[in-house]
N, C-alpha and C positions, 0 to 999 in steps of 0.2 A: 575183305582184303582192302587194305589202304593203298591209295595211289599217291606217290610223292613226286614233286617236281624239284629237282636240284637247284638250289640257289647258292652260288658261291658266296660265302660270308664276306670275303675280302671285297667282292664287287659291291655288295650292299654298303659296306663301310666306306668305300671310296665315294659312293654317291651320297654320303652323309647320313645314312640310315643305319641305326644300330638295331640289331635283332632284339626283340623283346624277350624277357625271361621265359614267357610261356612258349614262344616259338623255339627258343634255344633248347628247351627241355624235350621237344619232340625227337629230333635227331639233329645234331649240330650241322648247320648249313642246309637243312632240308625243311620244306614246308609242305603240308598236305595240300593237294590241289584244291580241295574244297575250302581251305583256309587262306589261299593267296589273296583273295579280295579283302579279307579282314586284316591281314598283315599290311597290305598296301594302304588301306584306310587308316590304320593306326600310325604308319610311318608318315602319311600325309598330315594327319592331325598333329603329330609331334613337330614336324617341320613348320606347320602353320603357327603353332604356339610360340615359336621363336621370334616371329615377326609381329610387331604391334599392329593393332587395327588402325587404319588411317582415318582420321577425322578431318573434315573440311570439304571444301567444294571441289577439289581436284583441279584438273586442267581441261578446259573446254577445247576440243580439237576442231579447228575450222576445216571446211571442205578443201580438198586438194584441187589445185588448178592445173589441168592437163591441157596442153596446146598441141594439136595435131600438126604434123609437118609432112613433107613429101617422103621422107625417109622413115618416119615412125611417129614418135611423140616425145614431148619433153615437159618437165616440171621445173621448179626453181633450181633444184640441185641435181636432178637425175635426168639424163637424156637416153632415149632408146632409139637406136637406128636399126631397121630391119634390112638385111641384105640377103635376098633369096630366102633361105631357111635358117639364117643365123641372126641372132639379135645381139647387137653390141650395146652394152649398158655402160654409161659414163657418169661418174660422180663429179660434182663440182665441190670444192672445199668451201668452208665457211667464209663469208665475205665481211664479217664483223665479229667483234668480241662476243663470247657466249653470253646469253641472257637466260633467265628462267622463264619458261612459259612454253606455249604450244609452237612458237616459231623458232625455238632454239635449233641450231643446225642438226644436231644428232637425232633429235626426235623427228623433225620434219623430213630429213633425208631418208631415214629408214622407213617412214610411212610411205614416202614416194616410191622407194625401192619395192616395198611390199605391194603397193598398188600396181606398179609396172610388171612385176613378176606374175601377178594373178590375173592380168589382162589377157 
């Protein structure tokens, strides 16, 4: 007896994944439970093929500098203040024109936010 897991086709298409012909032949919008991993692998491979391999050195990410304070801690663009059991997180906007590299505001601010949330 085959066991199926319903996968709404429109949900897959919204996520940018087209059902392969072999999966569509089973039952439209349904995938065998034993085949879900294969369908997911195929969809991931198809999406990965759309993006070129990046060559080059990439961006070296420097260590984040965290400064403790009486209320919590702070970074260059993110400040965390702890009040009882509530954490108030404040972002500072960029203080210069955008540059390319590890110190660009968007990359650094979101690295700091991630570090603050995972602490």
